N, C-alpha and C positions, 0 to 999 in steps of 0.2 A: 504494500500500500504506500502511496507516495505522499500521504499527509493531506490529501484533498478530499473534500466532500463530493459526493455524487448525488444525482437525483434532482427533482424539480427545484429550481432556484439556486442551485449550488454549483453550476458548471464551472469549468476551468480548474486551475491548480490552486488549491487553498484559497485563502482570503486575499492574497496580495495582488491578484489579477482578476480579470473578468468582472462579475457583478459586484465583487467586494473591493474594487479599487477605492483607495482612500477618498472618503467623502461622496462617493457616488450614490445615486438613488437606487442602484442595483442592490446594495446592502439591505436597504429597507425592504425592497421587493422580496429578497430571499428570506428575510426574517418574517415577513408577512406570510410567505408560503409555509414556513415552519409553524407559525402561530395557527394558521388554518389547519395544518395537519394535526396539531394537538386538539383543536376544537372538534375535528371530525372524529377523533378517537374518544373524546369525553362526552360528545353529544349535547352541547348546550342548545342546539336548535332541535327541539323535540317536535314530534308530529302532533296533529290535532287530537288524536286518540290519547296521547300522553297527557295533554292539558286536561282533557275530560277526566281521565282516570285520576290525575292529581287533585283536581277540584273535588271530585267525589270522595277521595280518601281523606282530604283535609276536613271537608264538611261532615264526614262521619265522626270526627273527633269533637267538633264544636261549630256553631254558626260563626261565619266570618264575613267581612266585606271584601270586595275585590282586591283592594290594595293589600289587605292582610294576606290574602291567598298568594299574591305575587311575592311578598316579603317572605312568607313561610317556605315557599318552594325554593327561593334563592338561598335561604338559611339552611334548609335541610340538604341541599345539594352542594353545600360548601362553596357557593358562588358559581358553580359550574353551569347552572341553568337558572335564568331569570326570565320567565315568560313575559311577553309584552302585554300591556293593557289591551292591545289590539287582538290578542289571542284569548285572554282570560275573559273579558267582558262578553264577547260573542258566545263563548262557551257557556257562560252563566245564563245568557238569554236562551240558548238552545236547550239547556237542561231544564229551565223554567218552562219552556214550550212543551217539553216532553213530560212535564209533571213530576220531575225528579227532585226539584228544589222549589222553594218559595222564597220570596223577598219580603222582608219587613223593613219599612222605612222609618227611621228615627233620627232626628236632628239632621235631616238632609242627607243621610247616608243610608244606603241599602245594605242590610245584613242578610246573607243567604243561609238557609238551613235546609237540610234534607227532608223530603216528605217520606212517608212510609215506603213508597215505591223507590225512592232514592236510596233509602237505607238498605232495601233488599238488593238493589243494583250494586251498591258499595260492598255489601257482604259477599257477593259472588267473586269479587277481586281481592278479598282480604287475605287470601293465602299466597298471593303473588307479591313480589317485591314492589315497593312503591315506585312510581315512575321516575322520581328524582334520585333513586338509588342506582349506582353503578356497581358492578361486581367489586371494584376496589373499595367502595365505601362500605360494603358489607363485610369485607375482610380486613377492616382496620385502616383503610385509607391507602394501602400500598399502591394501588393502581391510580387513584385519583390524585395523589400527591405528585407523582412524576410529571404528568401533563401540566399540572398547575405550575410546577417549578419551571418547566420548559417554556410555558407561555410567558412567565415573568422574565425569564432570560431573553426571550425573543423581543419583548418590549424594551428592555434595557439596551440590547444590542442595536435595535432599530433607532433608539434615541441617539446613541453614539454615532451611528451612520448618518443621521440627519443633521446633527449639530456639533459633532466632535471635530477637533482639529485633526490633521493628518497623523500627528503623533499619537493622539488618543485612539484613533481608529487602528493604528498599528499595534498599540498595546492591547486593545480589545481582541485583535486577531490572535496575538500570542496567548492571551488568557483562554480564548475559545479552543485553540489548538491543544493546549495543555489539558483543558477540561475533557475534550473529546478523547484524548489518549487515556486519561484516567478512567473514564466511563468504560471504554473498551477493556481496560485492565481488570475492571470488576467482573466483566463477563468471562475473562480468561481464568479468573480464580475459581469460578463456579463449576 
């Protein structure tokens, strides 16, 4: 191995040339590709069925308003998934239309609760993992911690690529090369 990355966004030899030339926008593009690959693995963009299942699971615990549901999902997924209001509120309306939830308005805020039919629907999914859980979260965070750390690294490197001096970019390259070697050394130990 010649010390270079391969794959989408990493072409060329190492960080000293190609998309990682000092101060180039290519560095940011490559780190954005890295960030996107971590997101694909951790699944922050969930499907409509996942939002529905999450809403039902949370309302099975207690009545909540829409913003609470969004916050609760984000908290329970350790920040990996924060559904948008544009996915939660239409889901709440759909569940209300299906007769699975009812809305009670107090102080200008709607609080949603399950109906008997909604409780029955939620109970059919009770034995499955909650939609915000990934396998890594169920086994102590091993899998969810690595993509989260990679994402944070990608953000930091992208910032250096956008605003760093050529010397700072070169230092970042050296740090990343060393980190890559050390991570591969971990696998060699196993």
